[in-house]
C-alpha positions in Angstrom: -25.8 4.7 -157.6 -27.5 8.1 -157.8 -30.8 6.5 -157.5 -30.0 4.7 -154.3 -28.9 8.4 -153.3 -32.3 9.7 -154.4 -33.9 6.9 -152.4 -31.5 8.1 -149.1 -32.6 11.6 -149.9 -36.1 10.9 -150.0 -36.2 8.7 -147.2 -34.5 11.1 -145.2 -36.8 13.7 -146.2 -39.4 11.3 -145.3 -37.9 11.0 -141.9 -38.0 14.5 -141.6 -41.0 15.3 -142.8 -42.5 12.9 -140.3 -40.3 13.8 -137.2 -41.7 17.9 -138.1 -45.7 16.1 -138.2 -45.0 14.5 -135.1 -43.2 17.9 -133.8 -46.2 20.1 -135.4 -48.8 17.3 -133.3 -47.2 17.7 -130.2 -47.0 21.5 -130.2 -50.6 21.7 -131.2 -51.9 19.2 -128.4 -49.5 21.8 -126.1 -51.4 24.8 -127.6 -54.7 23.3 -127.4 -53.8 22.5 -123.2 -52.3 26.1 -123.2 -55.4 27.6 -124.0 -57.4 25.3 -121.9 -55.5 26.6 -119.1 -55.4 30.3 -120.2 -59.2 30.1 -120.5 -59.5 28.4 -117.2 -57.5 30.8 -115.4 -59.3 33.9 -116.9 -62.6 32.2 -115.7 -60.9 31.8 -112.0 -60.2 35.5 -112.8 -63.2 36.8 -113.5 -64.6 34.9 -110.6 -62.5 36.2 -108.2 -63.4 39.7 -109.9 -67.1 39.3 -109.1 -66.2 37.9 -105.6 -63.9 40.8 -104.9 -66.7 43.5 -106.0 -69.1 41.7 -103.8 -66.9 41.7 -100.8 -66.2 45.2 -101.3 -69.9 45.6 -101.2 -70.5 44.1 -98.4 -67.7 45.9 -96.8 -68.7 49.2 -97.2 -72.3 48.1 -96.2 -71.0 47.1 -92.9 -68.5 50.3 -92.6 -71.7 52.6 -93.1 -73.6 50.4 -90.8 -70.8 50.8 -88.0 -70.9 54.5 -88.7 -74.6 55.1 -87.8 -73.7 52.7 -84.9 -71.4 54.5 -83.7 -73.5 57.8 -84.3 -76.4 56.3 -82.6 -74.1 55.5 -79.5 -72.7 59.1 -79.3 -76.0 60.4 -79.4 -77.3 57.8 -76.8 -74.1 59.2 -74.5 -75.4 62.6 -74.8 -78.8 61.9 -74.1 -77.5 60.2 -70.9 -75.3 63.2 -69.6 -78.2 65.1 -70.2 -80.3 63.0 -68.1 -77.7 62.9 -65.7 -77.5 66.4 -65.7 -81.4 66.8 -65.0 -81.4 64.2 -62.4 -78.4 65.7 -60.4 -80.3 69.2 -60.8 -83.5 67.6 -59.4 -82.0 66.0 -56.5 -80.5 69.0 -55.8 -83.9 70.6 -56.0 -85.1 68.1 -53.8 -82.4 68.5 -50.9 -83.1 72.2 -51.5 -86.9 71.6 -50.6 -86.6 69.0 -48.1 -84.1 71.7 -45.8 -86.8 74.2 -46.7 -89.1 72.4 -44.7 -87.4 71.4 -42.1 -86.5 75.0 -41.5 -90.1 75.8 -42.0 -91.1 72.8 -39.3 -88.5 73.9 -37.1 -89.6 78.0 -37.4 -92.8 76.6 -36.3 
């Protein structure tokens, strides 16, 4: 009787040990999967960080280029206004000279 109880206890313990071993194997598999997924996400994060740096660099370069183009446009506009003023002054001078010539011709 006692032997039978001990055999049952051993069988129950064996079952428990088997279940624990299966649970452990399952948990180890899940751990490996989780570690692999974590590593993959870390790699993605690193790749995204590199891409972000590249994009930020490109954006800074474009902003610098835009600022130079805006300054260049402002300089061109300033030069255009100066030339328009010179042109206007020259036209006025030409008109004055034409008028003077016309007056001289009339006087003669």
